[in-house]
C-alpha positions as CSV (number, residue, x, y, z in Angstrom):
1,M,31.2,25.4,-46.2
2,T,29.8,25.8,-42.5
3,D,31.7,27.6,-40.0
4,Y,31.2,25.4,-37.0
5,A,33.5,27.4,-34.8
6,E,31.2,30.7,-35.4
7,E,27.8,28.8,-34.8
8,Q,29.3,27.2,-31.6
9,E,30.2,30.8,-30.4
10,G,27.0,32.3,-31.3
11,E,25.1,29.6,-29.4
12,M,27.3,30.0,-26.2
13,E,26.6,33.7,-26.2
14,A,22.8,32.9,-26.3
15,L,23.2,30.4,-23.7
16,E,25.0,32.7,-21.3
17,S,22.3,35.4,-21.7
18,I,19.4,32.5,-21.0
19,Y,21.1,30.7,-18.3
20,V,23.1,33.4,-16.2
21,N,23.3,31.6,-13.1
22,E,22.8,27.9,-14.5
23,L,25.6,27.8,-17.0
24,E,29.2,26.8,-15.8
25,I,31.6,26.6,-18.7
26,I,34.2,24.1,-18.1
27,S,36.3,24.5,-21.4
28,T,36.2,26.6,-24.6
29,N,38.3,24.5,-26.7
30,P,36.4,22.3,-27.1
31,Y,33.3,23.6,-25.7
32,I,32.4,21.7,-22.4
33,Y,29.9,23.0,-20.1
34,T,26.9,22.2,-17.6
35,I,23.4,23.6,-17.3
36,T,21.8,22.8,-14.0
37,I,17.9,23.3,-13.8
38,P,16.5,24.1,-10.5
39,C,13.2,22.2,-9.8
40,E,10.7,21.6,-6.9
41,I,8.2,19.1,-5.8
42,Q,5.2,20.6,-4.0
43,N,4.6,19.7,-0.4
44,I,1.4,17.8,0.2
45,E,1.1,19.6,3.6
46,P,-0.8,23.0,3.3
47,G,1.4,25.8,4.2
48,K,4.8,24.1,3.9
49,P,7.3,25.1,1.2
50,P,8.2,22.6,-1.5
51,K,11.0,20.5,-1.8
52,E,13.8,21.8,-3.9
53,F,16.3,20.1,-6.1
54,A,18.3,20.5,-9.3
55,V,19.1,18.4,-12.2
56,G,22.1,19.3,-14.5
57,L,23.0,18.3,-17.8
58,K,26.6,18.2,-19.1
59,F,27.3,18.9,-22.9
60,Q,30.6,18.3,-24.7
61,I,30.5,19.9,-28.2
62,P,32.3,18.2,-31.1
63,E,34.3,19.9,-33.7
64,E,31.5,19.4,-36.3
65,Y,28.5,20.2,-34.2
66,P,25.8,21.0,-35.0
67,D,25.9,18.5,-37.7
68,V,27.2,16.1,-35.4
69,P,25.4,15.6,-32.1
70,P,26.8,16.8,-28.6
71,E,27.8,14.3,-26.0
72,I,25.4,14.5,-23.3
73,S,25.3,13.1,-19.7
74,I,23.7,13.9,-16.4
75,S,25.8,16.0,-14.2
76,E,23.5,16.2,-11.3
77,G,20.6,13.6,-10.6
78,G,18.7,15.4,-8.1
79,E,15.7,13.3,-6.9
80,L,15.8,11.1,-10.2
81,D,16.6,7.8,-9.9
82,E,19.0,5.8,-12.2
83,D,16.4,4.2,-14.5
84,L,14.7,7.4,-15.0
85,Q,18.1,9.1,-15.7
86,K,19.1,6.6,-18.2
87,E,15.5,6.9,-19.9
88,I,15.9,10.8,-20.1
89,L,19.4,10.5,-21.9
90,I,17.8,8.1,-24.2
91,E,15.0,10.5,-25.0
92,L,17.6,13.5,-25.3
93,N,19.8,11.6,-27.6
94,K,16.9,10.7,-29.9
95,K,15.9,14.5,-30.0
96,A,19.4,15.6,-30.8
97,E,19.4,13.3,-33.9
98,E,16.1,14.9,-35.0
99,E,17.9,18.3,-34.6
100,L,21.3,17.7,-36.6
101,G,22.1,20.8,-38.5
102,C,20.7,23.2,-36.2
103,I,22.2,24.4,-32.8
104,M,20.2,22.4,-30.3
105,V,21.4,22.9,-26.8
106,F,18.5,25.3,-25.5
107,T,16.0,22.6,-27.1
108,L,17.5,19.8,-25.2
109,V,17.7,21.6,-21.9
110,S,13.8,22.5,-22.4
111,E,13.1,19.0,-23.0
112,L,14.8,18.0,-20.0
113,Q,13.0,20.6,-18.1
114,D,9.6,19.6,-19.1
115,R,10.2,15.9,-18.4
116,V,11.5,16.7,-14.9
117,N,8.3,18.9,-14.3
118,D,6.2,15.9,-15.3
119,F,8.4,13.8,-12.8
120,A,7.8,16.2,-10.1
121,D,4.1,16.4,-10.6
122,A,4.0,12.4,-10.5
123,I,5.8,12.5,-7.3
124,Y,3.4,15.0,-5.8
125,N,0.1,13.2,-7.1
126,K,1.6,10.0,-5.7
127,K,2.1,11.2,-2.4
128,L,-1.1,13.0,-2.3
129,K,-3.0,9.9,-3.0
130,E,-1.1,8.1,-0.3
131,K,-2.0,10.6,2.1
132,E,-5.5,10.7,1.3
133,D,-5.7,6.7,1.3
134,E,-4.3,6.9,4.9
135,E,-6.9,9.3,5.9
136,K,-9.6,6.8,4.7
137,I,-8.3,3.9,6.7
138,P,-9.9,4.0,10.3
139,V,-7.4,4.0,12.9
140,F,-8.0,1.9,16.1
141,H,-7.5,3.7,19.2
142,G,-7.7,0.6,21.8
143,T,-5.4,-0.3,24.6
144,M,-2.2,-1.8,23.9
145,V,-2.0,-5.3,25.5
146,T,0.6,-5.6,27.8
147,K,1.7,-8.4,30.3
148,E,0.9,-6.5,33.3
149,N,-2.9,-5.3,32.1
150,F,-3.4,-8.9,30.7
151,M,-2.7,-10.3,34.4
152,E,-4.9,-7.8,35.6
153,W,-7.6,-8.6,33.2
154,H,-7.3,-12.4,33.9
155,A,-7.5,-11.7,37.7
156,N,-10.7,-10.1,37.6
157,F,-11.9,-12.7,35.1
158,L,-11.5,-15.3,37.5
159,K,-12.8,-13.1,40.4
160,E,-16.2,-12.6,38.3
161,K,-16.3,-16.2,37.4
162,N,-16.1,-17.4,41.1
163,M,-18.8,-14.8,41.9
164,G,-21.1,-16.1,39.1
165,K,-21.0,-13.1,37.0
166,V,-19.1,-15.0,34.1
167,K,-21.1,-17.9,32.5
168,V,-18.9,-20.7,31.4
169,V,-20.2,-22.6,28.5
170,S,-19.8,-26.3,29.2
171,D,-18.9,-28.9,26.5
172,K,-21.0,-31.4,28.0
173,L,-24.6,-32.3,27.0
174,S,-27.5,-30.8,28.6
175,G,-30.4,-32.9,30.5
176,R,-32.5,-32.4,27.4
177,Q,-30.0,-33.6,25.1
178,I,-29.2,-36.7,27.2
179,F,-32.9,-37.6,27.4
180,L,-33.7,-37.2,23.6
181,A,-30.4,-39.1,22.9
182,K,-31.3,-42.1,24.9
183,G,-34.9,-42.0,23.7
184,G,-33.4,-42.5,20.0
185,N,-31.2,-45.3,21.4
186,I,-27.9,-43.1,20.5
187,E,-24.7,-44.2,22.3
188,I,-23.0,-41.4,24.2
189,S,-19.6,-41.2,25.4
190,D,-19.0,-40.9,29.2
191,Q,-16.9,-37.9,28.2
192,L,-20.0,-36.0,26.8
193,L,-22.3,-37.3,29.7
194,G,-19.9,-36.4,32.4
195,D,-18.8,-38.3,35.5
196,A,-21.0,-40.9,37.2
197,D,-21.0,-39.3,40.4
198,D,-21.9,-35.7,38.9
199,D,-25.4,-34.6,39.7
200,V,-27.7,-33.8,36.4
201,E,-30.5,-31.6,37.1
202,V,-33.2,-32.1,34.5
203,D,-36.4,-29.5,34.2
204,E,-39.1,-32.0,33.2
205,S,-41.3,-29.2,31.8
206,L,-38.8,-28.8,29.0
207,F,-39.6,-32.2,27.9
208,D,-43.5,-32.3,28.2
209,E,-44.0,-31.6,24.6
210,D,-41.6,-34.3,23.3
211,I,-43.2,-37.0,25.5
212,D,-46.7,-35.9,24.4
213,E,-45.7,-36.2,20.9
214,M,-44.1,-39.4,21.6
215,M,-47.4,-40.9,23.2
216,I,-49.5,-39.5,20.4
217,S,-47.4,-41.1,17.7
218,S,-47.6,-44.6,19.9
219,G,-51.3,-44.4,20.1
220,D,-51.7,-43.9,16.5
221,E,-49.4,-46.9,15.9
222,E,-51.4,-49.1,18.1
223,E,-54.7,-48.1,16.1
224,D,-53.1,-49.0,13.0
225,D,-52.3,-52.6,14.2
226,E,-55.9,-52.9,15.7
227,E,-57.4,-52.0,12.1
228,E,-55.1,-54.4,10.3
229,E,-56.2,-57.2,12.6
C-alpha cells in the first residue's frame, strides 16, 4: 500500500532544498504552496540591464497524490498574457497526467521555466526585429509646414512671380497650336483661344516647316490631277 503522506513529505523536503527563496508554503495539511520563478527579457539596447519579472505556480496536493495529479494554477503571471497563461496550464496538466504515480512538482516547474524562457526569447527577438526595421526606414528631416512659414513662402512666391522669376504655365493654346488647329478645320472653344481682345504673338519661324510640307503636299496633288486628265 502506498504511503502518500510519506511521499509528499519527502518531496516537500526536496523542494525546500532546491527552491530556497522561491518556495512559499501556505499549508501542510493538505500541502498547498507556491513556487515563483524569476525570469528576465534581454534588453535590445546595448549596455542596458534586462527586464526582470516573475512567474509563479500554485500547487494544491490531493490526499492520493502522486496517483492523482495536483491542482495547478498560476499565482503570478508576470509578462505573460492571459491566453499564454491558459496555454501553459493546459500543457502542465497534460504533463501531470503523463507523470502519474511519480512525484512531479519539480518536473512541472522545470516545464514552466523552459516555456517562459522560450517566451522571453521570442519577446526579445520580436523587439530586436522591430528596432532593426525602424532603423532601415529613412527618416525625412524636412521643415514642418506651419501657417506662418506657409504664408511667408506664399508671399515670396507672389513676389518672384511679379518679377518674372516664376513661369506660370497657361492652360490656353499656344500660337502654333492655334495655327495648326485652324489649318485642320478644328473648332476651338473661346475658353482655349482666350479673349478676343487678347494679343497673341506668333513666331512664324516655328511654322515654316509645316507650311513647306503643306505646299509640297498641295503640289503633288495638282500633278496627280494633271496626269489623270
